[in-house]
Structures are given as C-alpha cells and as structure tokens.
All heavy atoms as a GROMACS GRO file, in nm:
protein
  542
    1MET      N    1  -8.782  14.860  10.019
    1MET     CA    2  -8.918  14.827  10.056
    1MET      C    3  -8.958  14.701   9.984
    1MET      O    4  -8.915  14.675   9.872
    1MET     CB    5  -9.013  14.939  10.016
    1MET     CG    6  -8.992  15.065  10.096
    1MET     SD    7  -9.123  15.187  10.074
    1MET     CE    8  -9.115  15.221   9.903
    2GLU      N    9  -9.043  14.625  10.047
    2GLU     CA   10  -9.096  14.503   9.988
    2GLU      C   11  -9.239  14.528   9.944
    2GLU      O   12  -9.323  14.571  10.023
    2GLU     CB   13  -9.093  14.389  10.088
    2GLU     CG   14  -9.150  14.260  10.033
    2GLU     CD   15  -9.145  14.147  10.134
    2GLU    OE1   16  -9.046  14.137  10.207
    2GLU    OE2   17  -9.243  14.072  10.139
    3LEU      N   18  -9.267  14.503   9.817
    3LEU     CA   19  -9.402  14.517   9.762
    3LEU      C   20  -9.456  14.378   9.737
    3LEU      O   21  -9.391  14.296   9.671
    3LEU     CB   22  -9.400  14.596   9.631
    3LEU     CG   23  -9.536  14.609   9.565
    3LEU    CD1   24  -9.608  14.730   9.622
    3LEU    CD2   25  -9.522  14.619   9.417
    4SER      N   26  -9.574  14.348   9.790
    4SER     CA   27  -9.640  14.219   9.771
    4SER      C   28  -9.779  14.241   9.717
    4SER      O   29  -9.844  14.340   9.752
    4SER     CB   30  -9.651  14.143   9.904
    4SER     OG   31  -9.526  14.128   9.964
    5VAL      N   32  -9.823  14.149   9.634
    5VAL     CA   33  -9.959  14.151   9.583
    5VAL      C   34 -10.024  14.020   9.624
    5VAL      O   35  -9.976  13.912   9.588
    5VAL     CB   36  -9.963  14.168   9.429
    5VAL    CG1   37 -10.106  14.164   9.379
    5VAL    CG2   38  -9.894  14.297   9.389
    6VAL      N   39 -10.132  14.029   9.700
    6VAL     CA   40 -10.200  13.911   9.752
    6VAL      C   41 -10.328  13.891   9.673
    6VAL      O   42 -10.416  13.978   9.674
    6VAL     CB   43 -10.231  13.927   9.902
    6VAL    CG1   44 -10.304  13.805   9.955
    6VAL    CG2   45 -10.103  13.951   9.981
    7ILE      N   46 -10.337  13.778   9.604
    7ILE     CA   47 -10.458  13.748   9.526
    7ILE      C   48 -10.552  13.656   9.602
    7ILE      O   49 -10.664  13.634   9.560
    7ILE     CB   50 -10.425  13.690   9.388
    7ILE    CG1   51 -10.345  13.561   9.401
    7ILE    CG2   52 -10.350  13.791   9.303
    7ILE    CD1   53 -10.330  13.484   9.272
    8GLY      N   54 -10.506  13.602   9.712
    8GLY     CA   55 -10.588  13.515   9.794
    8GLY      C   56 -10.501  13.437   9.890
    8GLY      O   57 -10.379  13.440   9.883
    9ARG      N   58 -10.566  13.367   9.981
    9ARG     CA   59 -10.495  13.290  10.082
    9ARG      C   60 -10.563  13.155  10.099
    9ARG      O   61 -10.680  13.139  10.067
    9ARG     CB   62 -10.495  13.363  10.217
    9ARG     CG   63 -10.425  13.496  10.213
    9ARG     CD   64 -10.440  13.567  10.348
    9ARG     NE   65 -10.396  13.703  10.339
    9ARG     CZ   66 -10.271  13.743  10.362
    9ARG    NH1   67 -10.179  13.657  10.393
    9ARG    NH2   68 -10.239  13.871  10.351
   10THR      N   69 -10.488  13.062  10.152
   10THR     CA   70 -10.544  12.932  10.190
   10THR      C   71 -10.466  12.881  10.309
   10THR      O   72 -10.356  12.930  10.338
   10THR     CB   73 -10.539  12.832  10.072
   10THR    OG1   74 -10.617  12.718  10.104
   10THR    CG2   75 -10.398  12.790  10.039
   11THR      N   76 -10.521  12.785  10.379
   11THR     CA   77 -10.455  12.725  10.494
   11THR      C   78 -10.432  12.577  10.465
   11THR      O   79 -10.524  12.507  10.422
   11THR     CB   80 -10.542  12.739  10.621
   11THR    OG1   81 -10.566  12.879  10.643
   11THR    CG2   82 -10.473  12.681  10.742
   12LEU      N   83 -10.309  12.533  10.487
   12LEU     CA   84 -10.273  12.392  10.465
   12LEU      C   85 -10.202  12.340  10.588
   12LEU      O   86 -10.132  12.415  10.657
   12LEU     CB   87 -10.177  12.379  10.346
   12LEU     CG   88 -10.220  12.429  10.210
   12LEU    CD1   89 -10.104  12.424  10.113
   12LEU    CD2   90 -10.333  12.344  10.158
   13THR      N   91 -10.216  12.211  10.612
   13THR     CA   92 -10.134  12.149  10.716
   13THR      C   93  -9.997  12.122  10.655
   13THR      O   94  -9.980  12.127  10.532
   13THR     CB   95 -10.195  12.015  10.761
   13THR    OG1   96 -10.193  11.924  10.650
   13THR    CG2   97 -10.338  12.032  10.812
   14VAL      N   98  -9.900  12.093  10.739
   14VAL     CA   99  -9.767  12.061  10.689
   14VAL      C  100  -9.775  11.937  10.599
   14VAL      O  101  -9.712  11.932  10.493
   14VAL     CB  102  -9.668  12.039  10.806
   14VAL    CG1  103  -9.534  11.987  10.756
   14VAL    CG2  104  -9.650  12.168  10.885
   15ALA      N  105  -9.852  11.839  10.638
   15ALA     CA  106  -9.866  11.717  10.557
   15ALA      C  107  -9.923  11.749  10.418
   15ALA      O  108  -9.875  11.697  10.317
   15ALA     CB  109  -9.954  11.616  10.629
   16GLU      N  110 -10.026  11.836  10.413
   16GLU     CA  111 -10.083  11.875  10.283
   16GLU      C  112  -9.981  11.950  10.199
   16GLU      O  113  -9.970  11.928  10.079
   16GLU     CB  114 -10.207  11.963  10.304
   16GLU     CG  115 -10.325  11.889  10.363
   16GLU     CD  116 -10.437  11.982  10.408
   16GLU    OE1  117 -10.408  12.095  10.451
   16GLU    OE2  118 -10.554  11.939  10.399
   17LEU      N  119  -9.905  12.037  10.262
   17LEU     CA  120  -9.801  12.113  10.192
   17LEU      C  121  -9.696  12.021  10.130
   17LEU      O  122  -9.655  12.039  10.016
   17LEU     CB  123  -9.735  12.212  10.289
   17LEU     CG  124  -9.628  12.301  10.232
   17LEU    CD1  125  -9.684  12.393  10.124
   17LEU    CD2  126  -9.564  12.383  10.342
   18LEU      N  127  -9.658  11.919  10.204
   18LEU     CA  128  -9.557  11.826  10.155
   18LEU      C  129  -9.607  11.738  10.040
   18LEU      O  130  -9.527  11.683   9.965
   18LEU     CB  131  -9.505  11.739  10.270
   18LEU     CG  132  -9.427  11.814  10.378
   18LEU    CD1  133  -9.396  11.722  10.496
   18LEU    CD2  134  -9.300  11.875  10.320
   19ARG      N  135  -9.740  11.724  10.026
   19ARG     CA  136  -9.798  11.643   9.918
   19ARG      C  137  -9.823  11.721   9.790
   19ARG      O  138  -9.868  11.664   9.691
   19ARG     CB  139  -9.928  11.579   9.966
   19ARG     CG  140  -9.908  11.465  10.064
   19ARG     CD  141 -10.036  11.385  10.085
   19ARG     NE  142 -10.147  11.464  10.134
   19ARG     CZ  143 -10.180  11.478  10.264
   19ARG    NH1  144 -10.109  11.417  10.357
   19ARG    NH2  145 -10.283  11.551  10.300
   20ILE      N  146  -9.796  11.850   9.788
   20ILE     CA  147  -9.822  11.932   9.668
   20ILE      C  148  -9.734  11.884   9.553
   20ILE      O  149  -9.615  11.860   9.570
   20ILE     CB  150  -9.798  12.081   9.697
   20ILE    CG1  151  -9.903  12.133   9.793
   20ILE    CG2  152  -9.799  12.162   9.568
   20ILE    CD1  153  -9.880  12.276   9.836
   21LYS      N  154  -9.796  11.870   9.436
   21LYS     CA  155  -9.726  11.827   9.315
   21LYS      C  156  -9.739  11.935   9.208
   21LYS      O  157  -9.834  12.013   9.209
   21LYS     CB  158  -9.790  11.698   9.261
   21LYS     CG  159  -9.792  11.582   9.358
   21LYS     CD  160  -9.657  11.519   9.370
   21LYS     CE  161  -9.667  11.392   9.454
   21LYS     NZ  162  -9.577  11.386   9.562
   22PRO      N  163  -9.644  11.940   9.114
   22PRO     CA  164  -9.656  12.036   9.002
   22PRO      C  165  -9.788  12.016   8.929
   22PRO      O  166  -9.832  11.902   8.907
   22PRO     CB  167  -9.537  12.000   8.912
   22PRO     CG  168  -9.438  11.937   9.005
   22PRO     CD  169  -9.521  11.862   9.106
   23GLY      N  170  -9.852  12.125   8.896
   23GLY     CA  171  -9.980  12.119   8.825
   23GLY      C  172 -10.101  12.113   8.916
   23GLY      O  173 -10.214  12.125   8.870
   24GLN      N  174 -10.079  12.094   9.044
   24GLN     CA  175 -10.190  12.087   9.139
   24GLN      C  176 -10.252  12.225   9.156
   24GLN      O  177 -10.183  12.326   9.154
   24GLN     CB  178 -10.141  12.036   9.274
   24GLN     CG  179 -10.252  12.015   9.375
   24GLN     CD  180 -10.202  11.943   9.499
   24GLN    OE1  181 -10.095  11.883   9.499
   24GLN    NE2  182 -10.279  11.952   9.605
   25VAL      N  183 -10.382  12.230   9.171
   25VAL     CA  184 -10.455  12.356   9.189
   25VAL      C  185 -10.489  12.373   9.336
   25VAL      O  186 -10.542  12.282   9.400
   25VAL     CB  187 -10.585  12.357   9.104
   25VAL    CG1  188 -10.666  12.483   9.132
   25VAL    CG2  189 -10.552  12.345   8.957
   26LEU      N  190 -10.455  12.490   9.390
   26LEU     CA  191 -10.489  12.523   9.528
   26LEU      C  192 -10.600  12.628   9.527
   26LEU      O  193 -10.585  12.732   9.464
   26LEU     CB  194 -10.368  12.579   9.603
   26LEU     CG  195 -10.247  12.486   9.614
   26LEU    CD1  196 -10.131  12.560   9.680
   26LEU    CD2  197 -10.282  12.362   9.692
   27GLU      N  198 -10.710  12.600   9.595
   27GLU     CA  199 -10.819  12.696   9.601
   27GLU      C  200 -10.784  12.807   9.700
   27GLU      O  201 -10.730  12.782   9.806
   27GLU     CB  202 -10.948  12.628   9.645
   27GLU     CG  203 -11.007  12.539   9.539
   27GLU     CD  204 -11.146  12.490   9.576
   27GLU    OE1  205 -11.225  12.570   9.631
   27GLU    OE2  206 -11.173  12.373   9.552
   28LEU      N  207 -10.817  12.930   9.660
   28LEU     CA  208 -10.793  13.046   9.746
   28LEU      C  209 -10.925  13.097   9.800
   28LEU      O  210 -11.032  13.058   9.756
   28LEU     CB  211 -10.722  13.156   9.666
   28LEU     CG  212 -10.588  13.114   9.604
   28LEU    CD1  213 -10.531  13.227   9.520
   28LEU    CD2  214 -10.490  13.069   9.710
   29ASP      N  215 -10.918  13.190   9.893
   29ASP     CA  216 -11.038  13.241   9.960
   29ASP      C  217 -11.104  13.358   9.888
   29ASP      O  218 -11.188  13.426   9.944
   29ASP     CB  219 -11.004  13.282  10.104
   29ASP     CG  220 -10.904  13.396  10.113
   29ASP    OD1  221 -10.846  13.434  10.009
   29ASP    OD2  222 -10.882  13.445  10.224
   30ARG      N  223 -11.068  13.381   9.761
   30ARG     CA  224 -11.128  13.490   9.684
   30ARG      C  225 -11.177  13.439   9.550
   30ARG      O  226 -11.121  13.346   9.494
   30ARG     CB  227 -11.027  13.601   9.658
   30ARG     CG  228 -10.985  13.671   9.783
   30ARG     CD  229 -10.912  13.797   9.751
   30ARG     NE  230 -10.849  13.844   9.874
   30ARG     CZ  231 -10.772  13.947   9.879
   30ARG    NH1  232 -10.743  14.015   9.771
   30ARG    NH2  233 -10.719  13.985   9.993
   31ALA      N  234 -11.277  13.508   9.499
   31ALA     CA  235 -11.330  13.473   9.368
   31ALA      C  236 -11.240  13.529   9.258
   31ALA      O  237 -11.170  13.629   9.280
   31ALA     CB  238 -11.471  13.529   9.352
   32ALA      N  239 -11.241  13.465   9.143
   32ALA     CA  240 -11.168  13.518   9.028
   32ALA      C  241 -11.220  13.658   8.998
   32ALA      O  242 -11.340  13.684   9.002
   32ALA     CB  243 -11.187  13.428   8.907
   33GLY      N  244 -11.130  13.750   8.970
   33GLY     CA  245 -11.169  13.888   8.941
   33GLY      C  246 -11.181  13.977   9.063
   33GLY      O  247 -11.201  14.098   9.050
   34ALA      N  248 -11.171  13.919   9.183
   34ALA     CA  249 -11.177  14.001   9.305
   34ALA      C  250 -11.051  14.086   9.314
   34ALA      O  251 -10.945  14.047   9.265
   34ALA     CB  252 -11.189  13.912   9.428
   35PRO      N  253 -11.059  14.204   9.375
   35PRO     CA  254 -10.941  14.289   9.388
   35PRO      C  255 -10.829  14.220   9.465
   35PRO      O  256 -10.854  14.144   9.558
   35PRO     CB  257 -10.991  14.410   9.467
   35PRO     CG  258 -11.139  14.408   9.456
   35PRO     CD  259 -11.178  14.264   9.436
   36ALA      N  260 -10.707  14.247   9.424
   36ALA     CA  261 -10.589  14.198   9.494
   36ALA      C  262 -10.545  14.305   9.594
   36ALA      O  263 -10.564  14.424   9.570
   36ALA     CB  264 -10.477  14.171   9.394
   37ASP      N  265 -10.488  14.262   9.704
   37ASP     CA  266 -10.435  14.356   9.804
   37ASP      C  267 -10.291  14.390   9.767
   37ASP      O  268 -10.212  14.300   9.739
   37ASP     CB  269 -10.438  14.295   9.944
   37ASP     CG  270 -10.578  14.272   9.995
   37ASP    OD1  271 -10.668  14.347   9.954
   37ASP    OD2  272 -10.597  14.179  10.076
   38VAL      N  273 -10.257  14.517   9.769
   38VAL     CA  274 -10.120  14.562   9.745
   38VAL      C  275 -10.062  14.601   9.882
   38VAL      O  276 -10.114  14.691   9.948
   38VAL     CB  277 -10.115  14.681   9.647
   38VAL    CG1  278  -9.973  14.729   9.627
   38VAL    CG2  279 -10.179  14.641   9.514
   39LEU      N  280  -9.957  14.529   9.923
   39LEU     CA  281  -9.895  14.551  10.053
   39LEU      C  282  -9.756  14.607  10.034
   39LEU      O  283  -9.682  14.564   9.946
   39LEU     CB  284  -9.886  14.421  10.131
   39LEU     CG  285 -10.011  14.335  10.144
   39LEU    CD1  286  -9.978  14.206  10.218
   39LEU    CD2  287 -10.121  14.410  10.215
   40VAL      N  288  -9.718  14.704  10.116
   40VAL     CA  289  -9.582  14.755  10.120
   40VAL      C  290  -9.530  14.731  10.260
   40VAL      O  291  -9.589  14.778  10.358
   40VAL     CB  292  -9.575  14.905  10.083
   40VAL    CG1  293  -9.434  14.958  10.100
   40VAL    CG2  294  -9.623  14.926   9.940
   41ASN      N  295  -9.423  14.653  10.268
   41ASN     CA  296  -9.368  14.612  10.398
   41ASN      C  297  -9.476  14.554  10.489
   41ASN      O  298  -9.481  14.582  10.608
   41ASN     CB  299  -9.296  14.728  10.466
   41ASN     CG  300  -9.172  14.769  10.393
   41ASN    OD1  301  -9.113  14.690  10.320
   41ASN    ND2  302  -9.131  14.894  10.411
   42GLY      N  303  -9.566  14.475  10.431
   42GLY     CA  304  -9.671  14.408  10.507
   42GLY      C  305  -9.791  14.494  10.539
   42GLY      O  306  -9.886  14.447  10.600
   43ARG      N  307  -9.791  14.619  10.498
   43ARG     CA  308  -9.901  14.711  10.529
   43ARG      C  309  -9.989  14.729  10.405
   43ARG      O  310  -9.939  14.761  10.297
   43ARG     CB  311  -9.844  14.845  10.572
   43ARG     CG  312  -9.948  14.941  10.620
   43ARG     CD  313  -9.882  15.062  10.678
   43ARG     NE  314  -9.983  15.158  10.717
   43ARG     CZ  315  -9.960  15.281  10.751
   43ARG    NH1  316  -9.836  15.326  10.753
   43ARG    NH2  317 -10.058  15.361  10.784
   44HIS      N  318 -10.121  14.710  10.421
   44HIS     CA  319 -10.215  14.722  10.309
   44HIS      C  320 -10.222  14.867  10.264
   44HIS      O  321 -10.267  14.955  10.337
   44HIS     CB  322 -10.353  14.673  10.353
   44HIS     CG  323 -10.452  14.671  10.241
   44HIS    ND1  324 -10.587  14.687  10.262
   44HIS    CD2  325 -10.438  14.653  10.109
   44HIS    CE1  326 -10.651  14.680  10.146
   44HIS    NE2  327 -10.561  14.660  10.051
   45LEU      N  328 -10.174  14.892  10.142
   45LEU     CA  329 -10.165  15.028  10.091
   45LEU      C  330 -10.270  15.058   9.985
   45LEU      O  331 -10.317  15.170   9.975
   45LEU     CB  332 -10.025  15.048  10.032
   45LEU     CG  333  -9.972  15.188  10.025
   45LEU    CD1  334  -9.962  15.250  10.162
   45LEU    CD2  335  -9.836  15.187   9.959
   46ALA      N  336 -10.304  14.956   9.904
   46ALA     CA  337 -10.396  14.980   9.793
   46ALA      C  338 -10.460  14.848   9.752
   46ALA      O  339 -10.424  14.741   9.800
   46ALA     CB  340 -10.318  15.039   9.675
   47SER      N  341 -10.555  14.860   9.659
   47SER     CA  342 -10.617  14.744   9.596
   47SER      C  343 -10.597  14.757   9.446
   47SER      O  344 -10.583  14.868   9.394
   47SER     CB  345 -10.766  14.737   9.628
   47SER     OG  346 -10.786  14.718   9.766
   48GLY      N  347 -10.597  14.645   9.378
   48GLY     CA  348 -10.577  14.651   9.234
   48GLY      C  349 -10.622  14.524   9.166
   48GLY      O  350 -10.671  14.432   9.230
   49GLU      N  351 -10.604  14.523   9.035
   49GLU     CA  352 -10.639  14.404   8.958
   49GLU      C  353 -10.515  14.355   8.885
   49GLU      O  354 -10.433  14.434   8.839
   49GLU     CB  355 -10.752  14.432   8.860
   49GLU     CG  356 -10.722  14.536   8.755
   49GLU     CD  357 -10.842  14.563   8.664
   49GLU    OE1  358 -10.943  14.616   8.712
   49GLU    OE2  359 -10.831  14.531   8.544
   50VAL      N  360 -10.502  14.223   8.880
   50VAL     CA  361 -10.388  14.162   8.811
   50VAL      C  362 -10.415  14.169   8.661
   50VAL      O  363 -10.523  14.133   8.615
   50VAL     CB  364 -10.367  14.017   8.857
   50VAL    CG1  365 -10.253  13.952   8.781
   50VAL    CG2  366 -10.342  14.012   9.008
   51VAL      N  367 -10.317  14.218   8.586
   51VAL     CA  368 -10.328  14.232   8.440
   51VAL      C  369 -10.202  14.174   8.377
   51VAL      O  370 -10.104  14.147   8.444
   51VAL     CB  371 -10.347  14.380   8.397
   51VAL    CG1  372 -10.476  14.438   8.452
   51VAL    CG2  373 -10.229  14.465   8.441
   52VAL      N  374 -10.207  14.155   8.245
   52VAL     CA  375 -10.090  14.111   8.171
   52VAL      C  376 -10.044  14.227   8.085
   52VAL      O  377 -10.123  14.289   8.014
   52VAL     CB  378 -10.122  13.989   8.082
   52VAL    CG1  379 -10.001  13.951   7.998
   52VAL    CG2  380 -10.168  13.872   8.167
   53GLN      N  381  -9.914  14.260   8.095
   53GLN     CA  382  -9.858  14.371   8.019
   53GLN      C  383  -9.728  14.321   7.956
   53GLN      O  384  -9.635  14.282   8.028
   53GLN     CB  385  -9.832  14.491   8.109
   53GLN     CG  386  -9.775  14.609   8.036
   53GLN     CD  387  -9.766  14.731   8.125
   53GLN    OE1  388  -9.831  14.742   8.227
   53GLN    NE2  389  -9.684  14.825   8.086
   54ASP      N  390  -9.720  14.322   7.826
   54ASP     CA  391  -9.602  14.273   7.754
   54ASP      C  392  -9.562  14.132   7.799
   54ASP      O  393  -9.446  14.104   7.826
   54ASP     CB  394  -9.483  14.369   7.774
   54ASP     CG  395  -9.512  14.509   7.721
   54ASP    OD1  396  -9.584  14.520   7.620
   54ASP    OD2  397  -9.462  14.605   7.780
   55LEU      N  398  -9.659  14.045   7.813
   55LEU     CA  399  -9.642  13.904   7.852
   55LEU      C  400  -9.598  13.884   7.996
   55LEU      O  401  -9.562  13.774   8.036
   55LEU     CB  402  -9.544  13.833   7.757
   55LEU     CG  403  -9.586  13.831   7.610
   55LEU    CD1  404  -9.479  13.762   7.526
   55LEU    CD2  405  -9.721  13.764   7.591
   56ASP      N  406  -9.596  13.990   8.076
   56ASP     CA  407  -9.565  13.979   8.218
   56ASP      C  408  -9.689  14.014   8.300
   56ASP      O  409  -9.775  14.090   8.256
   56ASP     CB  410  -9.452  14.076   8.257
   56ASP     CG  411  -9.320  14.039   8.196
   56ASP    OD1  412  -9.289  13.918   8.187
   56ASP    OD2  413  -9.246  14.131   8.155
   57PHE      N  414  -9.696  13.960   8.420
   57PHE     CA  415  -9.803  14.000   8.511
   57PHE      C  416  -9.772  14.138   8.567
   57PHE      O  417  -9.656  14.173   8.590
   57PHE     CB  418  -9.818  13.901   8.627
   57PHE     CG  419  -9.879  13.770   8.586
   57PHE    CD1  420  -9.805  13.655   8.587
   57PHE    CD2  421 -10.011  13.764   8.547
   57PHE    CE1  422  -9.860  13.534   8.551
   57PHE    CE2  423 -10.068  13.644   8.510
   57PHE     CZ  424  -9.992  13.528   8.512
   58ALA      N  425  -9.876  14.216   8.590
   58ALA     CA  426  -9.863  14.349   8.648
   58ALA      C  427  -9.987  14.373   8.735
   58ALA      O  428 -10.081  14.294   8.733
   58ALA     CB  429  -9.853  14.455   8.539
   59VAL      N  430  -9.986  14.482   8.809
   59VAL     CA  431 -10.101  14.518   8.893
   59VAL      C  432 -10.146  14.658   8.856
   59VAL      O  433 -10.067  14.752   8.857
   59VAL     CB  434 -10.066  14.512   9.043
   59VAL    CG1  435 -10.185  14.557   9.127
   59VAL    CG2  436 -10.022  14.373   9.082
   60LYS      N  437 -10.272  14.670   8.822
   60LYS     CA  438 -10.333  14.800   8.794
   60LYS      C  439 -10.399  14.846   8.924
   60LYS      O  440 -10.489  14.781   8.976
   60LYS     CB  441 -10.438  14.786   8.683
   60LYS     CG  442 -10.510  14.914   8.651
   60LYS     CD  443 -10.611  14.888   8.540
   60LYS     CE  444 -10.690  15.012   8.509
   60LYS     NZ  445 -10.792  14.985   8.406
   61ILE      N  446 -10.351  14.957   8.980
   61ILE     CA  447 -10.404  15.010   9.106
   61ILE      C  448 -10.544  15.066   9.080
   61ILE      O  449 -10.563  15.150   8.994
   61ILE     CB  450 -10.313  15.118   9.164
   61ILE    CG1  451 -10.171  15.063   9.186
   61ILE    CG2  452 -10.370  15.177   9.292
   61ILE    CD1  453 -10.162  14.949   9.283
   62THR      N  454 -10.640  15.019   9.158
   62THR     CA  455 -10.778  15.065   9.141
   62THR      C  456 -10.826  15.149   9.259
   62THR      O  457 -10.922  15.224   9.246
   62THR     CB  458 -10.874  14.946   9.123
   62THR    OG1  459 -10.860  14.857   9.235
   62THR    CG2  460 -10.843  14.871   8.994
   63ALA      N  461 -10.760  15.138   9.374
   63ALA     CA  462 -10.798  15.217   9.492
   63ALA      C  463 -10.679  15.228   9.584
   63ALA      O  464 -10.602  15.134   9.601
   63ALA     CB  465 -10.914  15.151   9.566
   64ILE      N  466 -10.663  15.346   9.644
   64ILE     CA  467 -10.558  15.370   9.742
   64ILE      C  468 -10.625  15.400   9.875
   64ILE      O  469 -10.721  15.478   9.881
   64ILE     CB  470 -10.469  15.489   9.700
   64ILE    CG1  471 -10.400  15.457   9.568
   64ILE    CG2  472 -10.367  15.520   9.809
   64ILE    CD1  473 -10.323  15.574   9.510
   65ARG      N  474 -10.577  15.336   9.979
   65ARG     CA  475 -10.635  15.360  10.112
   65ARG      C  476 -10.615  15.506  10.150
   65ARG      O  477 -10.506  15.562  10.133
   65ARG     CB  478 -10.570  15.270  10.214
   65ARG     CG  479 -10.608  15.124  10.191
   65ARG     CD  480 -10.546  15.036  10.294
   65ARG     NE  481 -10.577  15.086  10.428
   65ARG     CZ  482 -10.617  15.011  10.528
   65ARG    NH1  483 -10.631  14.883  10.512
   65ARG    NH2  484 -10.640  15.062  10.645
   66ASP      N  485 -10.717  15.570  10.200
   66ASP     CA  486 -10.715  15.713  10.233
   66ASP      C  487 -10.600  15.751  10.327
   66ASP      O  488 -10.533  15.851  10.306
   66ASP     CB  489 -10.846  15.756  10.298
   66ASP     CG  490 -10.960  15.757  10.198
   66ASP    OD1  491 -10.933  15.762  10.078
   66ASP    OD2  492 -11.076  15.753  10.242
   67GLU      N  493 -10.575  15.670  10.428
   67GLU     CA  494 -10.473  15.705  10.527
   67GLU      C  495 -10.332  15.704  10.467
   67GLU      O  496 -10.241  15.762  10.523
   67GLU     CB  497 -10.478  15.611  10.645
   67GLU     CG  498 -10.441  15.468  10.612
   67GLU     CD  499 -10.462  15.373  10.727
   67GLU    OE1  500 -10.537  15.408  10.819
   67GLU    OE2  501 -10.402  15.265  10.725
   68ASN      N  502 -10.315  15.643  10.349
   68ASN     CA  503 -10.183  15.633  10.286
   68ASN      C  504 -10.174  15.714  10.157
   68ASN      O  505 -10.072  15.709  10.090
   68ASN     CB  506 -10.151  15.487  10.255
   68ASN     CG  507 -10.143  15.406  10.381
   68ASN    OD1  508 -10.080  15.446  10.477
   68ASN    ND2  509 -10.212  15.294  10.383
   69ALA      N  510 -10.276  15.788  10.122
   69ALA     CA  511 -10.276  15.861   9.994
   69ALA      C  512 -10.157  15.955   9.984
   69ALA      O  513 -10.099  15.970   9.878
   69ALA     CB  514 -10.407  15.938   9.978
   70GLU      N  515 -10.117  16.016  10.093
   70GLU     CA  516 -10.005  16.110  10.092
   70GLU      C  517  -9.874  16.039  10.054
   70GLU      O  518  -9.790  16.094   9.985
   70GLU     CB  519  -9.992  16.174  10.230
   70GLU     CG  520  -9.896  16.291  10.232
   70GLU     CD  521  -9.899  16.359  10.367
   70GLU    OE1  522  -9.928  16.294  10.470
   70GLU    OE2  523  -9.874  16.480  10.369
   71VAL      N  524  -9.859  15.914  10.096
   71VAL     CA  525  -9.738  15.838  10.067
   71VAL      C  526  -9.725  15.812   9.918
   71VAL      O  527  -9.620  15.825   9.859
   71VAL     CB  528  -9.738  15.704  10.144
   71VAL    CG1  529  -9.621  15.618  10.102
   71VAL    CG2  530  -9.735  15.729  10.294
   72LEU      N  531  -9.837  15.776   9.850
   72LEU     CA  532  -9.832  15.740   9.708
   72LEU      C  533  -9.856  15.858   9.616
   72LEU      O  534  -9.820  15.854   9.500
   72LEU     CB  535  -9.938  15.632   9.678
   72LEU     CG  536  -9.914  15.499   9.743
   72LEU    CD1  537 -10.026  15.403   9.710
   72LEU    CD2  538  -9.781  15.440   9.701
   73GLY      N  539  -9.919  15.962   9.665
   73GLY     CA  540  -9.958  16.070   9.577
   73GLY      C  541  -9.864  16.182   9.576
   73GLY      O  542  -9.855  16.271   9.502
   0.00000   0.00000   0.00000
C-alpha cells in the first residue's frame, strides 16, 4: 500500500516548474497548522498534523473518516 501525506497543493505551468531553484519557496493552498490529508492508495483515510519525532517528520492522526474506521480500527 502507498501512504501519502498531503500538506497542501499548488498549480504550476511547465515553464514555472522548470524555473524552480533550490531554496525557492512554493506557496500552498493551506494555512500553516492546517490538518494534513492522510491518503492510502490515493483514498482519503484520515487527517493529521505533521510533527517531529526523533528528528524525523511524522504524522499524528487527529481524525479518521467514519466510512474507513473499520479498516484502521
């Protein structure tokens, strides 16, 4: 299974994508601190917050979608 955590999205043209340089900041469509979407195989399963644990990024699950509770619980 593929697990993805989406903290935000943006839309770029191919030309804009090709001009990206190291250190450049890309604005996303969510505010800082907004819940991240937790996707399993592309399906939205839960929401969570990005945290740091032992110097690594992690996701703390804050809500599980009702229709999928049986899968995770």
